[in-house]
VMD Tcl script that draws the C-alpha trace (Angstrom):
set ca {
  {-2.22 -33.54 -5.29}
  {0.50 -33.38 -2.63}
  {3.42 -35.70 -3.08}
  {4.72 -37.20 0.24}
  {7.66 -34.85 0.18}
  {5.31 -31.73 -0.20}
  {3.78 -29.72 2.34}
  {1.17 -27.12 2.25}
  {1.26 -24.38 5.12}
  {-1.18 -21.56 5.90}
  {-0.67 -18.86 8.39}
  {-1.27 -15.17 8.74}
  {1.71 -12.85 8.13}
  {3.06 -11.06 11.06}
  {5.71 -8.32 11.00}
  {7.40 -10.53 8.53}
  {6.92 -14.11 6.86}
  {9.73 -15.22 9.10}
  {11.78 -16.76 6.24}
  {15.35 -16.09 4.98}
  {15.59 -17.21 1.20}
  {18.42 -18.91 -0.82}
  {18.66 -19.92 -4.50}
  {17.15 -18.22 -7.59}
  {15.80 -18.45 -11.04}
  {18.44 -20.97 -12.04}
  {17.87 -23.52 -9.16}
  {14.58 -22.59 -7.40}
  {13.78 -20.57 -4.27}
  {14.78 -22.32 -1.06}
  {14.08 -21.65 2.71}
  {17.61 -20.70 4.19}
  {16.40 -19.96 7.63}
  {13.27 -19.74 9.60}
  {12.75 -17.18 12.33}
  {12.25 -19.12 15.63}
  {8.51 -18.96 16.82}
  {7.41 -17.50 13.59}
  {4.16 -18.74 12.16}
  {6.14 -20.32 9.29}
  {8.19 -22.19 11.88}
  {5.13 -23.34 13.76}
  {3.52 -24.47 10.48}
  {6.63 -26.70 9.79}
  {8.68 -24.88 7.10}
  {12.31 -25.67 7.54}
  {15.65 -24.85 6.12}
  {16.07 -26.81 2.81}
  {12.45 -26.62 1.79}
  {11.98 -25.46 -1.84}
  {9.06 -22.91 -2.08}
  {7.10 -23.95 -5.07}
  {4.03 -21.38 -4.82}
  {2.84 -18.48 -2.47}
  {-0.61 -17.66 -2.61}
  {-1.15 -19.05 -6.06}
  {1.98 -17.27 -7.52}
  {4.45 -19.84 -9.01}
  {7.90 -19.42 -7.65}
  {9.51 -21.55 -10.45}
  {12.02 -19.45 -12.44}
  {11.65 -16.41 -10.14}
  {14.76 -14.29 -9.13}
  {15.59 -14.34 -5.44}
  {15.04 -10.68 -5.22}
  {11.51 -10.85 -6.71}
  {10.81 -13.57 -4.25}
  {11.84 -11.51 -1.18}
  {10.00 -8.48 -2.61}
  {6.87 -10.46 -3.06}
  {6.97 -11.91 0.52}
  {7.81 -8.27 1.89}
  {4.79 -6.81 -0.04}
  {2.34 -9.11 1.50}
  {0.23 -7.12 3.97}
  {0.54 -7.80 7.69}
  {-2.46 -10.04 8.78}
  {-2.82 -11.52 5.22}
  {-3.33 -15.28 4.92}
  {-0.22 -16.82 3.42}
  {-0.27 -20.17 1.70}
  {3.00 -21.84 0.92}
  {3.50 -24.88 -1.06}
  {6.77 -26.47 -0.28}
  {8.93 -29.45 -1.02}
  {11.47 -31.04 1.15}
  {14.86 -30.89 -0.92}
  {17.47 -30.65 1.83}
  {20.04 -32.43 -0.34}
  {19.57 -30.15 -3.26}
  {19.62 -27.12 -0.97}
  {22.95 -28.30 0.59}
  {24.50 -28.52 -2.92}
  {23.03 -24.92 -3.78}
  {24.68 -23.38 -0.66}
  {28.05 -25.28 -1.19}
  {28.21 -24.18 -4.79}
  {26.96 -20.72 -4.18}
  {24.50 -20.83 -7.17}
  {21.18 -19.03 -7.32}
  {20.32 -16.65 -10.18}
  {21.44 -16.63 -13.73}
  {20.47 -14.53 -16.49}
  {22.00 -12.20 -18.92}
  {21.39 -8.24 -19.33}
  {22.55 -5.90 -21.80}
  {23.24 -2.34 -20.85}
  {21.45 0.41 -22.70}
  {23.34 3.31 -21.13}
  {26.79 4.26 -19.71}
  {27.38 4.36 -16.12}
  {30.39 5.54 -14.02}
  {30.53 3.78 -10.63}
  {30.00 6.06 -7.59}
  {31.56 3.77 -4.96}
  {34.48 1.34 -4.83}
  {32.04 -1.49 -4.78}
  {30.14 -0.28 -7.99}
  {30.63 -1.35 -11.66}
  {31.18 1.09 -14.37}
  {29.98 0.15 -17.88}
  {29.35 1.10 -21.46}
  {26.31 1.04 -23.45}
  {25.88 -2.26 -25.04}
  {27.84 -4.55 -22.70}
  {26.52 -7.74 -21.57}
  {26.56 -9.18 -18.10}
  {25.49 -12.46 -16.62}
  {23.70 -11.73 -13.20}
  {24.56 -14.38 -10.60}
  {22.87 -12.92 -7.41}
  {20.10 -10.40 -7.30}
  {20.39 -10.20 -3.65}
  {24.25 -9.82 -3.14}
  {25.21 -9.95 0.58}
  {21.53 -10.05 1.34}
  {20.93 -6.53 0.40}
  {17.95 -5.58 -1.77}
  {19.00 -3.64 -4.91}
  {22.60 -5.09 -4.91}
  {23.26 -7.47 -7.81}
  {26.37 -9.51 -8.59}
  {27.12 -9.61 -12.21}
  {29.82 -10.82 -14.33}
  {31.10 -8.93 -17.52}
  {31.00 -10.91 -20.72}
  {33.82 -10.15 -23.08}
  {33.87 -9.61 -26.72}
  {34.69 -13.35 -27.31}
  {31.56 -14.22 -25.05}
  {33.81 -15.41 -22.24}
  {33.21 -14.19 -18.70}
  {35.84 -11.59 -17.55}
}
mol new
graphics top color blue
foreach p $ca { graphics top sphere $p radius 0.5 }
foreach p [lrange $ca 0 end-1] q [lrange $ca 1 end] { graphics top cylinder $p $q radius 0.2 }
display resetview
């Protein structure tokens, strides 16, 4: 049953789905932008809509990188069904506070950074990942090192 704030849109995927995403597993996946004249735009998806499901895949608790990869992996011409909910006020707060993903990882190996933007770490260190699509780049995560006293450093 759709609530008044919900929308169910269906379209065939073209070159892309035509969406830019924000948020993450900590706050939900949101539409951050819709490509003009894309099927998603024509079907009424808007910036600030929270994506709840895509083709029967639940988008609750999904990291942003996983959501983007899922949409990218949909074959061209495939029917795309998106259940979304208008949440522009929540979306604005997410953008203003720059939140999205949040989970912890423990390293199981040592790594020496290869570029000035990389991060060296030792086996057994703990990090809190706060963005799995840092600067919009797949495979680029933003993580905060957790110190010995369990504080972010």
